[in-house]
C-alpha positions in Angstrom: 57.9 167.5 120.1 60.0 169.3 122.6 59.0 166.6 125.8 60.3 163.5 123.5 63.4 165.7 122.2 64.2 166.3 126.4 63.5 162.7 127.1 66.1 161.4 124.5 68.6 163.8 125.9 68.5 162.8 129.1 68.5 158.8 127.9 72.1 160.3 126.3 73.5 161.7 129.5 72.8 158.8 131.2 75.7 157.8 133.6 78.2 155.2 133.0 77.4 151.8 134.3 79.7 148.6 135.3 79.3 145.3 135.9 82.3 143.5 137.5 83.7 140.1 139.3 86.3 139.2 141.2 89.2 137.3 139.8 91.9 135.1 141.7 94.8 137.9 141.9 97.3 134.7 141.9 96.1 133.5 138.3 93.4 134.5 136.0 92.9 132.1 133.3 89.1 131.0 133.6 86.1 132.7 131.8 84.1 135.0 133.9 80.1 135.7 133.8 78.7 139.3 133.5 75.4 139.8 133.8 73.8 143.4 132.9 70.4 144.1 133.0 69.1 146.6 131.0 65.9 148.4 131.7 66.0 151.7 129.5 65.8 151.9 125.6 66.7 155.5 124.9 70.5 154.5 126.0 72.8 153.0 123.2 75.7 152.4 125.5 79.6 151.6 123.9 80.9 148.7 125.4 84.5 148.4 127.6 86.5 145.7 128.9 88.3 147.0 132.3 90.4 145.9 134.6 91.3 146.5 138.3 95.0 145.3 138.6 98.1 145.9 140.9 101.5 147.7 140.0 102.7 143.6 139.5 100.1 142.9 136.8 101.6 140.0 134.1 101.8 140.3 131.7 101.8 144.0 130.6 99.9 143.3 127.3 97.1 140.9 126.4 94.1 139.8 124.8 90.8 139.0 125.9 88.1 136.8 124.3 84.5 138.8 124.9 81.4 136.6 124.0 78.2 138.2 124.3 75.0 137.1 124.2 71.8 139.3 123.6 68.2 138.9 125.1 66.9 137.2 121.9 70.1 135.2 121.7 72.5 136.9 119.2 76.1 135.8 119.7 79.1 138.3 118.9 82.6 137.3 119.8 85.7 139.9 119.9 88.9 139.8 120.9 90.1 142.9 123.0 93.9 144.0 123.5 94.4 145.5 126.4 98.2 147.4 126.9 98.8 148.5 130.6 100.6 151.1 131.0 103.7 151.4 133.0 103.2 152.5 136.7 105.8 154.7 138.3 105.0 155.1 141.7 104.0 152.5 144.0 101.1 154.2 145.8 99.5 150.7 147.7 96.0 151.0 145.6 94.7 148.8 143.1 94.9 150.9 139.4 92.4 150.1 136.5 93.1 149.6 132.6 90.1 149.8 130.0 89.1 149.1 126.5 86.5 149.8 124.2 84.9 146.6 122.1 85.2 147.1 118.5 82.4 149.9 117.6 81.0 147.5 115.3 79.6 145.1 117.7 79.8 146.9 121.3 76.6 149.5 120.5 73.4 148.4 121.4 69.8 149.9 122.7 68.0 146.6 123.2 66.6 146.5 126.9 66.6 142.8 128.3 69.4 140.5 130.1 72.5 140.6 128.3 75.5 138.1 129.3 79.0 138.5 128.5 81.7 135.9 128.9 85.7 137.4 129.5 88.4 134.9 129.0 92.1 136.1 129.1 93.6 134.3 126.0 96.7 133.8 128.6 97.0 133.0 132.7 97.0 136.8 133.9 98.3 137.7 137.4 97.9 140.5 139.5 94.3 141.0 137.9 91.7 141.5 141.0 88.9 142.1 139.0 87.5 142.5 135.6 84.5 144.2 134.1 82.2 145.6 131.6 81.9 149.3 131.1 78.3 150.7 129.6 
């Protein structure tokens, strides 16, 4: 009994994982496919959408369609809005903004190959990469 509790707690403490893809910073409008291979069966992950962007990102508030396909073929579609806060200081590096997927559709625990397709609902400029964080 004690071993099971320790293993379960260790699973809950696993580090966040990210799958990312570069997108064209001059204008991103096409769907981007991301694949996450989940191996453990103990961790229930919460899913978030993340953008890596420059100071000149446009628009500063945008919606994204995120299609999630489970290993057994179940499909969920979410719309995620990301509001990029004003960046006051130009540091010469890229910034990151993250928003969670809706809680009712975002947690999953089954192992296998999970497919995410992220599509901006309007053309974005200044975005360098898109990621799914788990």
